[in-house]
MMTF fields as JSON, N, C-alpha, C and O atoms, coordinates in Angstrom:
{
  "mmtfVersion": "1.0.0",
  "mmtfProducer": "UNKNOWN",
  "numBonds": 443,
  "numAtoms": 444,
  "numGroups": 111,
  "numChains": 1,
  "numModels": 1,
  "chainsPerModel": [1],
  "groupsPerChain": [111],
  "chainIdList": ["A"],
  "bondAtomList": [4, 2, 8, 6, 12, 10, 16, 14, 20, 18, 24, 22, 28, 26, 32, 30, 36, 34, 40, 38, 44, 42, 48, 46, 52, 50, 56, 54, 60, 58, 64, 62, 68, 66, 72, 70, 76, 74, 80, 78, 84, 82, 88, 86, 92, 90, 96, 94, 100, 98, 104, 102, 108, 106, 112, 110, 116, 114, 120, 118, 124, 122, 128, 126, 132, 130, 136, 134, 140, 138, 144, 142, 148, 146, 152, 150, 156, 154, 160, 158, 164, 162, 168, 166, 172, 170, 176, 174, 180, 178, 184, 182, 188, 186, 192, 190, 196, 194, 200, 198, 204, 202, 208, 206, 212, 210, 216, 214, 220, 218, 224, 222, 228, 226, 232, 230, 236, 234, 240, 238, 244, 242, 248, 246, 252, 250, 256, 254, 260, 258, 264, 262, 268, 266, 272, 270, 276, 274, 280, 278, 284, 282, 288, 286, 292, 290, 296, 294, 300, 298, 304, 302, 308, 306, 312, 310, 316, 314, 320, 318, 324, 322, 328, 326, 332, 330, 336, 334, 340, 338, 344, 342, 348, 346, 352, 350, 356, 354, 360, 358, 364, 362, 368, 366, 372, 370, 376, 374, 380, 378, 384, 382, 388, 386, 392, 390, 396, 394, 400, 398, 404, 402, 408, 406, 412, 410, 416, 414, 420, 418, 424, 422, 428, 426, 432, 430, 436, 434, 440, 438],
  "bondOrderList": [1, 1, 1, 1, 1, 1, 1, 1, 1, 1, 1, 1, 1, 1, 1, 1, 1, 1, 1, 1, 1, 1, 1, 1, 1, 1, 1, 1, 1, 1, 1, 1, 1, 1, 1, 1, 1, 1, 1, 1, 1, 1, 1, 1, 1, 1, 1, 1, 1, 1, 1, 1, 1, 1, 1, 1, 1, 1, 1, 1, 1, 1, 1, 1, 1, 1, 1, 1, 1, 1, 1, 1, 1, 1, 1, 1, 1, 1, 1, 1, 1, 1, 1, 1, 1, 1, 1, 1, 1, 1, 1, 1, 1, 1, 1, 1, 1, 1, 1, 1, 1, 1, 1, 1, 1, 1, 1, 1, 1, 1],
  "groupList": [{"groupName": "UNK", "atomNameList": ["N", "CA", "C", "O"], "elementList": ["N", "C", "C", "O"], "formalChargeList": [0, 0, 0, 0], "bondAtomList": [1, 0, 2, 1, 3, 2], "bondOrderList": [1, 1, 2], "singleLetterCode": "X", "chemCompType": "L-PEPTIDE LINKING"}],
  "groupTypeList": [0, 0, 0, 0, 0, 0, 0, 0, 0, 0, 0, 0, 0, 0, 0, 0, 0, 0, 0, 0, 0, 0, 0, 0, 0, 0, 0, 0, 0, 0, 0, 0, 0, 0, 0, 0, 0, 0, 0, 0, 0, 0, 0, 0, 0, 0, 0, 0, 0, 0, 0, 0, 0, 0, 0, 0, 0, 0, 0, 0, 0, 0, 0, 0, 0, 0, 0, 0, 0, 0, 0, 0, 0, 0, 0, 0, 0, 0, 0, 0, 0, 0, 0, 0, 0, 0, 0, 0, 0, 0, 0, 0, 0, 0, 0, 0, 0, 0, 0, 0, 0, 0, 0, 0, 0, 0, 0, 0, 0, 0, 0],
  "groupIdList": [1, 2, 3, 4, 5, 6, 7, 8, 9, 10, 11, 12, 13, 14, 15, 16, 17, 18, 19, 20, 21, 22, 23, 24, 25, 26, 27, 28, 29, 30, 31, 32, 33, 34, 35, 36, 37, 38, 39, 40, 41, 42, 43, 44, 45, 46, 47, 48, 49, 50, 51, 52, 53, 54, 55, 56, 57, 58, 59, 60, 61, 62, 63, 64, 65, 66, 67, 68, 69, 70, 71, 72, 73, 74, 75, 76, 77, 78, 79, 80, 81, 82, 83, 84, 85, 86, 87, 88, 89, 90, 91, 92, 93, 94, 95, 96, 97, 98, 99, 100, 101, 102, 103, 104, 105, 106, 107, 108, 109, 110, 111],
  "secStructList": [7, 7, 7, 7, 3, 3, 3, 3, 6, 6, 3, 3, 3, 3, 1, 1, 7, 7, 7, 2, 2, 2, 2, 2, 2, 2, 2, 2, 2, 2, 2, 2, 2, 2, 2, 2, 2, 2, 2, 2, 2, 2, 6, 6, 1, 6, 6, 2, 2, 2, 2, 2, 2, 2, 2, 2, 2, 2, 2, 2, 2, 2, 2, 2, 2, 2, 2, 2, 2, 2, 7, 6, 6, 1, 7, 7, 7, 6, 2, 2, 2, 2, 2, 2, 2, 2, 2, 2, 2, 2, 2, 2, 2, 2, 2, 2, 2, 2, 2, 2, 2, 2, 2, 2, 2, 2, 2, 2, 2, 6, 7],
  "xCoordList": [-16.061, -16.278, -16.496, -15.753, -17.494, -17.773, -17.532, -18.218, -16.563, -16.186, -16.912, -16.879, -17.554, -18.185, -17.379, -17.091, -17.022, -16.251, -17.082, -17.557, -17.248, -17.975, -16.99, -16.371, -16.86, -15.969, -16.8, -17.695, -16.491, -17.15, -16.138, -14.989, -16.588, -15.704, -15.331, -14.32, -16.151, -15.919, -14.965, -14.516, -14.655, -13.755, -14.148, -14.906, -13.613, -13.88, -14.264, -13.683, -15.249, -15.743, -15.834, -16.193, -15.51, -15.574, -16.522, -16.682, -17.144, -18.095, -17.392, -17.99, -16.143, -15.351, -14.003, -13.525, -13.392, -12.029, -11.1, -11.184, -10.241, -9.31, -8.016, -7.969, -6.975, -5.678, -5.543, -6.248, -4.645, -4.386, -3.869, -4.166, -3.101, -2.59, -3.727, -3.727, -4.7, -5.852, -6.653, -7.103, -6.826, -7.564, -6.794, -7.386, -5.488, -4.67, -4.721, -4.861, -4.607, -4.665, -6.02, -6.099, -7.076, -8.422, -8.599, -9.119, -8.17, -8.29, -7.47, -7.947, -6.26, -5.411, -5.98, -5.912, -6.535, -7.16, -8.334, -8.503, -9.137, -10.281, -9.844, -10.425, -8.835, -8.333, -7.721, -7.945, -6.957, -6.341, -7.414, -7.295, -8.448, -9.538, -10.23, -10.552, -10.455, -11.088, -10.215, -10.726, -8.918, -7.985, -8.024, -8.089, -7.985, -8.03, -9.326, -9.314, -10.429, -11.72, -11.716, -12.166, -11.214, -11.163, -10.268, -10.622, -9.112, -8.159, -8.722, -8.429, -9.523, -10.128, -11.02, -11.155, -11.625, -12.561, -11.867, -12.486, -10.593, -9.914, -8.635, -7.932, -8.306, -7.007, -6.769, -5.618, -7.814, -7.638, -7.839, -8.057, -7.769, -7.956, -6.609, -5.591, -6.627, -5.408, -4.921, -3.745, -5.827, -5.488, -5.03, -4.776, -4.918, -4.635, -3.381, -3.396, -2.302, -1.058, -1.212, -0.744, -1.862, -2.057, -2.982, -2.755, -4.016, -4.939, -4.233, -4.423, -3.415, -2.635, -1.763, -1.724, -1.062, -0.185, -0.99, -0.582, -2.129, -2.983, -3.502, -3.527, -3.913, -4.397, -3.277, -3.488, -2.09, -0.939, -0.66, -0.472, -0.632, -0.354, -1.417, -1.093, -2.685, -3.772, -3.619, -3.75, -3.341, -3.173, -1.935, -1.957, -0.87, 0.354, 0.093, 0.537, -0.618, -0.94, -1.836, -1.622, -2.837, -3.751, -3.022, -3.247, -2.146, -1.415, -0.428, -0.236, 0.19, 1.094, 0.331, 0.815, -0.865, -1.693, -2.103, -2.129, -2.42, -2.778, -1.624, -1.822, -0.422, 0.751, 1.03, 1.384, 0.868, 1.092, 0.11, 0.486, -1.145, -2.161, -1.951, -2.15, -1.549, -1.378, -0.086, -0.028, 0.945, 2.26, 2.829, 3.814, 2.218, 2.677, 4.104, 4.727, 4.62, 5.974, 7.055, 8.208, 6.686, 7.656, 7.504, 6.388, 8.621, 8.59, 8.561, 9.469, 7.507, 7.368, 7.816, 7.82, 8.184, 8.671, 7.967, 8.596, 6.652, 5.948, 6.498, 6.306, 7.185, 7.755, 8.859, 9.187, 9.43, 10.446, 9.86, 10.534, 8.615, 7.97, 7.92, 8.188, 7.579, 7.532, 8.914, 9.044, 9.937, 11.302, 11.691, 12.339, 11.299, 11.591, 10.887, 11.478, 9.619, 8.879, 9.516, 9.585, 9.976, 10.644, 11.915, 12.175, 12.699, 13.94, 13.638, 14.324, 12.6, 12.176, 11.799, 12.187, 11.038, 10.66, 11.891, 11.966, 12.855, 14.088, 14.823, 15.264, 14.949, 15.648, 14.917, 15.549, 13.592, 12.815, 12.944, 13.087, 12.895, 13.051, 14.428, 14.562, 15.446, 16.802, 16.894, 17.532, 16.267, 16.29, 15.553, 16.017, 14.408, 13.648, 14.479, 14.531, 15.122, 15.956, 17.102, 17.442, 17.69, 18.78, 18.294, 18.97, 17.131, 16.58, 16.192, 16.399, 15.628, 15.261, 16.504, 16.496, 17.574, 18.827, 19.395, 19.903, 19.31, 19.801, 18.97, 19.516, 17.653, 16.773, 17.09, 17.129, 17.316, 17.661, 18.993, 19.136, 19.961, 21.267, 21.133, 21.771, 20.315, 20.087, 19.4, 19.768, 18.394, 17.679, 18.612, 18.56, 19.465, 20.414, 21.419, 21.779, 21.861, 22.85, 22.234, 22.946, 20.915, 20.225, 19.965, 19.542, 20.2, 19.961, 21.059, 21.015],
  "yCoordList": [-27.563, -26.764, -25.312, -24.772, -24.704, -23.294, -22.554, -22.787, -21.676, -20.929, -19.593, -18.853, -19.298, -18.0, -17.242, -17.75, -16.019, -15.168, -13.926, -13.258, -13.628, -12.437, -11.54, -11.947, -10.308, -9.342, -8.177, -7.686, -7.746, -6.582, -5.868, -6.29, -4.797, -4.073, -4.923, -4.675, -5.919, -6.778, -7.926, -8.6, -8.149, -9.243, -9.927, -9.392, -11.127, -11.899, -13.307, -13.883, -13.847, -15.174, -15.974, -15.433, -17.274, -18.137, -19.303, -19.752, -19.777, -20.885, -22.227, -23.18, -22.301, -23.532, -23.193, -22.067, -24.131, -23.878, -23.597, -24.251, -22.642, -22.283, -21.769, -21.426, -21.719, -21.258, -19.752, -19.137, -19.185, -17.741, -17.41, -16.338, -18.317, -18.077, -18.034, -17.196, -18.942, -18.932, -17.638, -17.058, -17.199, -15.962, -14.765, -13.883, -14.735, -13.632, -13.607, -12.541, -14.774, -14.831, -14.375, -13.657, -14.793, -14.394, -12.882, -12.228, -12.341, -10.897, -10.12, -9.127, -10.563, -9.878, -9.984, -9.026, -11.129, -11.291, -10.333, -9.713, -10.218, -9.301, -7.853, -7.094, -7.469, -6.098, -5.814, -4.75, -6.761, -6.593, -6.436, -5.576, -7.253, -7.147, -5.786, -5.172, -5.32, -4.018, -2.89, -1.943, -2.991, -1.983, -1.967, -0.901, -3.157, -3.222, -2.623, -1.9, -2.918, -2.363, -0.845, -0.143, -0.344, 1.109, 1.768, 2.809, 1.173, 1.765, 1.798, 2.722, 0.804, 0.796, 2.009, 2.494, 2.502, 3.619, 4.945, 5.85, 5.074, 6.359, 6.255, 7.255, 5.102, 4.903, 5.828, 6.142, 6.268, 7.124, 8.597, 9.398, 8.962, 10.358, 11.024, 10.356, 12.345, 13.106, 12.932, 13.148, 12.54, 12.404, 10.996, 10.725, 10.094, 8.682, 8.494, 7.73, 9.187, 9.013, 9.479, 8.81, 10.615, 11.136, 10.221, 10.001, 9.691, 8.794, 7.49, 6.955, 6.97, 5.757, 5.961, 5.11, 7.094, 7.37, 7.452, 6.914, 8.125, 8.248, 6.881, 6.582, 6.06, 4.722, 3.877, 3.167, 3.958, 3.232, 3.668, 2.826, 4.973, 5.486, 5.033, 4.674, 5.05, 4.618, 3.146, 2.778, 2.307, 0.879, 0.623, -0.211, 1.338, 1.181, 1.523, 0.813, 2.599, 3.009, 1.963, 1.618, 1.461, 0.471, -0.829, -1.41, -1.281, -2.525, -2.326, -3.227, -1.164, -0.876, -0.891, -1.419, -0.309, -0.28, -1.696, -2.032, -2.517, -3.917, -4.639, -5.318, -4.492, -5.141, -4.59, -5.337, -3.29, -2.667, -3.21, -3.477, -3.37, -3.892, -5.371, -5.811, -6.14, -7.585, -7.933, -8.917, -7.12, -7.407, -6.172, -5.597, -5.765, -4.536, -4.635, -3.616, -5.855, -6.022, -5.608, -5.405, -5.483, -5.081, -3.599, -3.088, -2.918, -1.508, -1.387, -1.849, -0.761, -0.577, 0.818, 1.741, 0.953, 2.242, 2.626, 2.629, 2.954, 3.307, 4.577, 4.803, 5.403, 6.623, 6.299, 7.127, 5.113, 4.716, 4.621, 4.93, 4.198, 4.108, 5.477, 5.606, 6.503, 7.866, 8.295, 8.919, 7.97, 8.306, 7.56, 8.124, 6.307, 5.518, 6.127, 6.241, 6.521, 7.131, 8.452, 8.744, 9.241, 10.503, 10.242, 10.913, 9.275, 8.938, 8.414, 8.752, 7.584, 7.055, 8.199, 8.201, 9.175, 10.344, 11.112, 11.524, 11.304, 12.006, 11.277, 11.896, 9.963, 9.166, 9.213, 9.315, 9.14, 9.211, 10.571, 10.654, 11.634, 12.983, 13.151, 13.759, 12.614, 12.7, 11.926, 12.387, 10.763, 9.948, 10.659, 10.659, 11.264, 12.009, 13.184, 13.422, 13.913, 15.048, 14.574, 15.224, 13.452, 12.88, 12.504, 12.775, 11.885, 11.479, 12.691, 12.693, 13.728, 14.946, 15.641, 16.144, 15.672, 16.288, 15.52, 16.123, 14.199, 13.381, 13.633, 13.714, 13.756, 14.044, 15.407, 15.553, 16.404, 17.743, 17.731, 18.379, 16.996, 16.908, 16.251, 16.678, 15.224, 14.545, 15.479, 15.536, 16.215, 17.149, 18.248, 18.623, 18.765, 19.816, 19.304, 20.035, 18.084, 17.546, 17.249, 17.146, 17.114, 16.854, 18.141, 18.078, 19.295, 20.579, 20.933, 21.982],
  "zCoordList": [2.394, 3.588, 3.174, 2.355, 3.734, 3.492, 4.807, 5.802, 4.79, 5.989, 5.994, 5.011, 7.083, 7.261, 8.299, 9.383, 7.945, 8.848, 9.137, 8.219, 10.396, 10.809, 11.552, 12.535, 11.059, 11.71, 12.218, 11.531, 13.422, 14.004, 14.897, 15.028, 15.495, 16.411, 17.624, 18.281, 17.91, 19.075, 18.799, 19.726, 17.546, 17.217, 15.929, 15.119, 15.759, 14.557, 14.974, 15.894, 14.283, 14.599, 13.317, 12.271, 13.385, 12.215, 12.487, 13.622, 11.405, 11.542, 11.728, 12.228, 11.332, 11.431, 12.06, 11.916, 12.742, 13.243, 12.058, 11.018, 12.229, 11.156, 11.765, 12.946, 10.959, 11.461, 11.285, 10.485, 12.032, 11.911, 10.508, 9.981, 9.901, 8.552, 7.534, 6.632, 7.682, 6.771, 6.933, 5.945, 8.15, 8.407, 7.843, 7.221, 8.059, 7.536, 6.014, 5.416, 5.386, 3.919, 3.392, 2.394, 4.063, 3.66, 3.797, 2.893, 4.913, 5.133, 4.098, 3.548, 3.838, 2.86, 1.451, 0.681, 1.113, -0.206, -0.363, -1.413, 0.681, 0.638, 0.51, -0.265, 1.256, 1.191, -0.182, -0.758, -0.698, -2.014, -3.094, -3.966, -3.038, -4.011, -3.903, -4.92, -2.687, -2.489, -3.04, -3.638, -2.841, -3.367, -4.895, -5.507, -5.512, -6.979, -7.515, -8.512, -6.864, -7.281, -7.156, -8.062, -6.048, -5.845, -6.884, -7.436, -7.155, -8.1, -9.52, -10.278, -9.885, -11.218, -11.426, -12.549, -10.362, -10.458, -10.755, -11.315, -10.39, -10.584, -11.395, -11.538, -11.928, -12.577, -13.765, -14.069, -14.436, -15.601, -15.287, -16.197, -14.028, -13.643, -13.384, -13.203, -13.371, -13.101, -11.669, -11.378, -10.777, -9.363, -9.002, -7.828, -9.971, -9.686, -8.831, -7.866, -9.182, -8.433, -6.981, -6.06, -6.785, -5.428, -4.625, -3.435, -5.264, -4.572, -4.225, -3.133, -5.151, -4.854, -3.626, -2.738, -3.575, -2.435, -1.139, -0.11, -1.199, -0.014, 0.432, 1.626, -0.522, -0.204, 0.399, 1.382, -0.193, 0.344, 1.773, 2.651, 2.015, 3.357, 4.36, 5.492, 3.943, 4.835, 5.204, 6.372, 4.209, 4.483, 5.338, 6.243, 5.048, 5.829, 7.298, 8.2, 7.517, 8.887, 9.561, 10.723, 8.833, 9.401, 9.747, 10.809, 8.842, 9.115, 10.265, 11.082, 10.33, 11.444, 12.763, 13.765, 12.754, 13.962, 14.358, 15.542, 13.369, 13.637, 14.323, 15.33, 13.776, 14.375, 15.773, 16.686, 15.926, 17.23, 18.271, 19.413, 17.864, 18.792, 19.092, 20.224, 18.077, 18.25, 18.986, 19.723, 18.781, 19.36, 20.055, 19.591, 21.16, 21.827, 22.365, 22.663, 22.489, 23.017, 22.014, 22.394, 20.733, 19.711, 19.4, 19.304, 19.245, 18.892, 17.364, 16.672, 16.86, 15.416, 15.021, 15.836, 13.786, 13.293, 11.992, 10.934, 12.052, 10.826, 10.172, 8.977, 10.971, 10.389, 9.389, 8.538, 9.481, 8.506, 7.107, 6.124, 7.017, 5.711, 5.059, 3.864, 5.831, 5.285, 4.815, 3.762, 5.578, 5.175, 3.897, 3.016, 3.804, 2.6, 1.398, 0.324, 1.573, 0.47, 0.036, -1.158, 0.989, 0.648, -0.149, -1.148, 0.287, -0.42, -1.817, -2.782, -1.913, -3.208, -4.149, -5.317, -3.633, -4.432, -4.899, -6.057, -4.004, -4.375, -5.499, -6.468, -5.36, -6.377, -7.71, -8.762, -7.673, -8.912, -9.576, -10.796, -8.79, -9.351, -9.977, -11.038, -9.323, -9.868, -11.182, -12.128, -11.245, -12.464, -13.601, -14.741, -13.289, -14.296, -14.813, -16.02, -13.912, -14.322, -15.207, -16.195, -14.853, -15.647, -17.05, -18.042, -17.123, -18.416, -19.258, -20.471, -18.62, -19.341, -19.881, -21.004, -19.085, -19.537, -20.725, -21.67, -20.679, -21.791, -23.043, -24.143, -22.884, -24.024, -24.633, -25.855, -23.775, -24.258, -25.006, -26.043, -24.477, -25.128, -26.486, -27.448, -26.575, -27.857, -28.84, -30.014, -28.357, -29.213, -29.714, -30.886, -28.826, -29.218, -30.258, -31.18, -30.117, -31.05, -32.416, -33.415, -32.452, -33.718, -34.487, -35.642, -33.896, -34.568, -35.481, -36.124]
}
């Protein structure tokens, strides 16, 4: 069976009956492949980390909007993701500072 999927602003249409899980998996596979392709183009640049964060934030916002549109009865909290990312950054900075202090202490003791 060859499934054809057509997506437009008006909706999505398939050539064969399919389940929502199959459609979700197909859409996620396509998005994941597109992300990997995009990341390959900039992975060796100085801006890679900033672009990754921007791409993550864009996808997070898009998926949150999708869930909000599909399930308006549920209250979503996309702002929690931003709070989680901020906390993650704080923890990483603290870990880096801890490791740098340990490296400095080792270097000083070797003198």
